[in-house]
VOVEXSE-181298 format. One line per 10 residues: for each residue x, y, z of C-alpha. Coordinates in steps of 0.05 Angstrom, whole numbers. Layout:
BEGIN
X,Y,Z | ...
% end
This chain:
BEGIN
-3201,-2015,258 | -3199,-1937,260 | -3213,-1942,341 | -3148,-1988,340 | -3108,-1941,301 | -3127,-1878,343 | -3109,-1914,402 | -3040,-1942,378 | -3025,-1869,352 | -3045,-1842,431
-3002,-1896,459 | -2941,-1880,412 | -2948,-1805,427 | -2949,-1820,505 | -2883,-1859,493 | -2847,-1811,456 | -2864,-1762,509 | -2846,-1802,564 | -2777,-1810,528 | -2765,-1739,517
-2778,-1722,594 | -2732,-1774,609 | -2677,-1750,568 | -2683,-1677,595 | -2686,-1702,665 | -2619,-1740,647 | -2580,-1682,613 | -2602,-1633,673 | -2573,-1686,726 | -2511,-1691,679
-2500,-1610,676 | -2462,-1584,730 | -2497,-1536,777 | -2490,-1456,769 | -2419,-1437,787 | -2414,-1405,855 | -2347,-1384,887 | -2324,-1432,946 | -2328,-1409,1011 | -2264,-1372,1039
-2238,-1353,967 | -2292,-1305,946 | -2263,-1235,917 | -2290,-1204,976 | -2249,-1243,1025 | -2187,-1238,985 | -2191,-1164,988 | -2208,-1168,1064 | -2146,-1206,1077 | -2104,-1154,1031
-2136,-1102,1075 | -2116,-1135,1141 | -2049,-1143,1109 | -2045,-1068,1104 | -2070,-1058,1172 | -2018,-1097,1208 | -1960,-1068,1168 | -1982,-999,1180 | -1995,-1019,1259 | -1971,-967,1308
-1978,-913,1255 | -2059,-918,1261 | -2084,-894,1326 | -2150,-928,1308 | -2117,-999,1296 | -2126,-1029,1362 | -2089,-1100,1364 | -2047,-1115,1430 | -1973,-1102,1414 | -1905,-1091,1437
-1859,-1037,1403 | -1791,-1024,1401 | -1772,-959,1370 | -1704,-931,1363 | -1683,-860,1321 | -1624,-810,1320 | -1642,-736,1316 | -1601,-684,1292 | -1610,-609,1310 | -1585,-549,1289
-1513,-542,1305 | -1482,-599,1337 | -1534,-627,1379 | -1561,-695,1374 | -1607,-743,1409 | -1606,-824,1408 | -1675,-846,1436 | -1696,-917,1451 | -1772,-924,1464 | -1811,-985,1491
-1887,-983,1477 | -1940,-1033,1502 | -2008,-1027,1477 | -2067,-1072,1503 | -2135,-1073,1465 | -2201,-1094,1495 | -2278,-1092,1490 | -2321,-1112,1433 | -2283,-1113,1365 | -2222,-1092,1404
-2252,-1019,1403 | -2214,-990,1464 | -2143,-992,1477 | -2095,-968,1531 | -2016,-958,1522 | -1959,-936,1560 | -1892,-914,1531 | -1828,-901,1567 | -1765,-877,1529 | -1690,-879,1542
-1648,-822,1515 | -1580,-798,1507 | -1573,-727,1489 | -1502,-692,1464 | -1496,-615,1460 | -1432,-573,1465 | -1437,-558,1538 | -1472,-626,1562 | -1483,-697,1549 | -1539,-732,1588
-1568,-802,1587 | -1627,-839,1628 | -1702,-842,1628 | -1744,-790,1589 | -1818,-772,1605 | -1863,-825,1601 | -1931,-831,1565 | -1996,-856,1577 | -2056,-864,1533 | -2125,-883,1523
-2162,-891,1454 | -2237,-910,1431 | -2268,-927,1367 | -2332,-888,1365 | -2339,-914,1292 | -2322,-986,1266 | -2330,-1007,1198 | -2288,-1051,1151 | -2271,-989,1107 | -2271,-932,1158
-2253,-915,1230 | -2261,-863,1272 | -2242,-849,1342 | -2220,-806,1401 | -2160,-814,1447 | -2124,-774,1504 | -2051,-778,1523 | -2012,-749,1580 | -1941,-739,1586 | -1912,-747,1654
-1844,-709,1682 | -1810,-774,1695 | -1742,-755,1664 | -1685,-767,1705 | -1643,-703,1679 | -1665,-637,1657 | -1638,-641,1588 | -1682,-710,1581 | -1749,-679,1593 | -1786,-613,1600
-1810,-624,1672 | -1880,-610,1649 | -1945,-650,1654 | -1983,-649,1593 | -2045,-674,1560 | -2061,-688,1490 | -2132,-706,1467 | -2144,-728,1398 | -2189,-740,1337 | -2168,-800,1294
-2195,-822,1227 | -2178,-881,1182 | -2204,-893,1112 | -2188,-956,1069 | -2193,-930,997 | -2173,-996,963 | -2138,-1057,990 | -2077,-1033,983 | -2084,-963,998 | -2099,-921,1062
-2106,-851,1085 | -2100,-834,1158 | -2113,-763,1191 | -2105,-745,1271 | -2118,-681,1297 | -2084,-667,1366 | -2089,-610,1415 | -2028,-609,1466 | -2024,-563,1530 | -1983,-563,1587
-2020,-570,1656 | -1964,-557,1704 | -1893,-531,1689 | -1843,-538,1738 | -1794,-501,1697 | -1788,-464,1623 | -1847,-436,1590 | -1919,-467,1583 | -1938,-491,1510 | -2004,-491,1472
-1997,-536,1410 | -2048,-558,1357 | -2018,-614,1312 | -2049,-647,1249 | -2016,-706,1221 | -2036,-742,1150 | -2005,-806,1128 | -2014,-841,1064 | -2002,-916,1059 | -1994,-956,1003
-1973,-1031,1003 | -1934,-1046,940 | -1886,-1102,923 | -1907,-1140,986 | -1888,-1083,1030 | -1927,-1021,1061 | -1894,-950,1035 | -1918,-889,1072 | -1911,-817,1069 | -1928,-772,1132
-1937,-701,1137 | -1939,-670,1214 | -1947,-594,1230 | -1942,-566,1298 | -1968,-497,1312 | -1952,-468,1371 | -1999,-418,1393 | -1954,-374,1443 | -1904,-347,1392 | -1962,-362,1333
-1913,-405,1286 | -1918,-464,1252 | -1866,-523,1241 | -1873,-573,1182 | -1842,-645,1177 | -1846,-700,1123 | -1831,-769,1135 | -1825,-825,1086 | -1815,-896,1106 | -1829,-969,1100
-1859,-1028,1130 | -1860,-1105,1123 | -1886,-1159,1164 | -1843,-1228,1173 | -1846,-1284,1213 | -1888,-1341,1233 | -1963,-1317,1228 | -1938,-1247,1208 | -1932,-1228,1278 | -1876,-1188,1269
-1870,-1124,1231 | -1804,-1081,1219 | -1809,-1005,1193 | -1751,-961,1172 | -1762,-879,1159 | -1727,-814,1154 | -1759,-754,1169 | -1738,-678,1157 | -1758,-609,1182 | -1787,-576,1123
-1781,-506,1143 | -1739,-458,1195 | -1783,-470,1254 | -1786,-539,1246 | -1712,-545,1251 | -1707,-503,1308 | -1764,-531,1355 | -1763,-605,1323 | -1703,-635,1290 | -1664,-617,1223
-1662,-700,1208 | -1688,-757,1241 | -1678,-831,1219 | -1709,-891,1255 | -1733,-960,1252 | -1792,-997,1294 | -1804,-1071,1311 | -1878,-1091,1328 | -1896,-1158,1358 | -1966,-1179,1354
-1972,-1235,1416 | -2038,-1252,1388 | -2074,-1273,1322 | -2112,-1223,1297 | -2187,-1235,1316
% end
């Protein structure tokens, strides 16, 4: 009798243990798996998309942003006195290589200059440029470049009849998905002068870009140090850019620049207002 009782108790315990294990298994199967962000909608992906939107709206202001594009620029400059200039500049940049780390570009200006003594219009000095990124990361790029200006102007008022070379160091740092800082350092030197005086310039350029209210606002400080007279010119340019059209392949920009000190107004301009339109023929890769 005692043996039967022990056997029944053991059987009942085994049955209860089996029922408990089945209940636990069913609860685990019914409970949802640990929440994981779906692919393509994680915070990092959203941030990367915002960074790319900022980069394409900065566009041609960033010499380290190598993406094939065509740019049309128009600006009107006012100089001390009654002189002024209207420029329509056409620029094409082609990016190539691994992660588009290299770029070549060509710029052709059409210029009209009005002075008290004369008026001239026609082609200005053409520019050719090569850039390469030596450091390429998602939040930081560093590059080098070289630009040459050719004496192709159709009139003496429209160009300096001087061949120049302009090497550069360029840096782009993404501080956040909506804030970017650009810094470039140029050295410009005339290597052949048909008329006038040769020149030797050092040019630092710093741009702060901030994406607010669906557009990118920027403030650019540009300085020109002329080594021969030993004088420096400061200019300041605020503006705004915004992408539009199918696939955000178009970007429009507007700006207004001023010469900050006397030498800037004498050697560069007093006021400069302009608009740029950029077209990206290919999707970003």
